[in-house]
C-alpha positions in Angstrom: -6.0 99.9 -51.8 -8.2 98.2 -54.3 -9.3 100.0 -57.9 -12.8 99.6 -56.6 -12.1 101.0 -53.3 -10.4 103.7 -55.0 -12.9 104.3 -57.7 -15.8 104.7 -54.7 -13.8 107.1 -52.9 -13.2 109.0 -55.9 -17.3 108.9 -56.3 -18.1 110.1 -53.1 -15.7 112.9 -53.3 -16.7 113.9 -56.7 -20.5 114.0 -55.3 -19.2 116.0 -52.2 -18.0 118.4 -54.8 -21.3 118.8 -56.4 -23.6 119.2 -53.3 -20.5 122.1 -52.6 -21.2 123.7 -55.8 -25.0 122.8 -56.7 -26.3 124.5 -53.6 -24.9 127.9 -54.5 -26.5 128.5 -57.7 -30.0 126.9 -55.8 -29.7 129.5 -53.3 -28.9 132.1 -55.4 -31.8 131.6 -57.6 -34.3 131.7 -54.4 -35.0 127.6 -54.7 -32.8 127.0 -51.5 -33.4 128.5 -47.7 -30.4 130.2 -46.4 -30.7 127.2 -43.7 -30.7 124.1 -46.1 -28.2 125.7 -48.2 -25.7 125.7 -45.4 -26.7 121.9 -44.4 -25.7 121.0 -47.9 -22.7 122.9 -47.8 -21.6 120.9 -44.7 -22.0 117.7 -46.1 -20.3 118.5 -49.3 -17.5 119.5 -47.2 -17.7 116.7 -44.9 -17.7 114.4 -48.1 -14.8 116.0 -49.9 -12.8 116.4 -47.2 -13.2 112.9 -45.7 -12.6 110.7 -48.7 -10.1 112.8 -51.0 -7.4 112.7 -48.6 -7.5 108.8 -49.3 -7.2 108.8 -53.0 -5.3 112.1 -53.7 -1.6 111.3 -54.2 1.2 113.7 -52.6 3.0 113.5 -56.6 -0.6 114.8 -57.7 0.2 117.9 -55.4 3.2 119.3 -56.4 5.6 118.3 -54.1 
């Protein structure tokens, strides 16, 4: 895997984490509806788990 590909995967992964965290605060403040909140949480989860597995090394997991 090239360095550029790894960088893109990391960026998408971290964006997925942001999409998973920010809607929780927006829903708490009443900015988002419950359905929109659920859709954003699912999108963030798919982004994170779909890309992080390719760049997180086993060494970093403590094994």
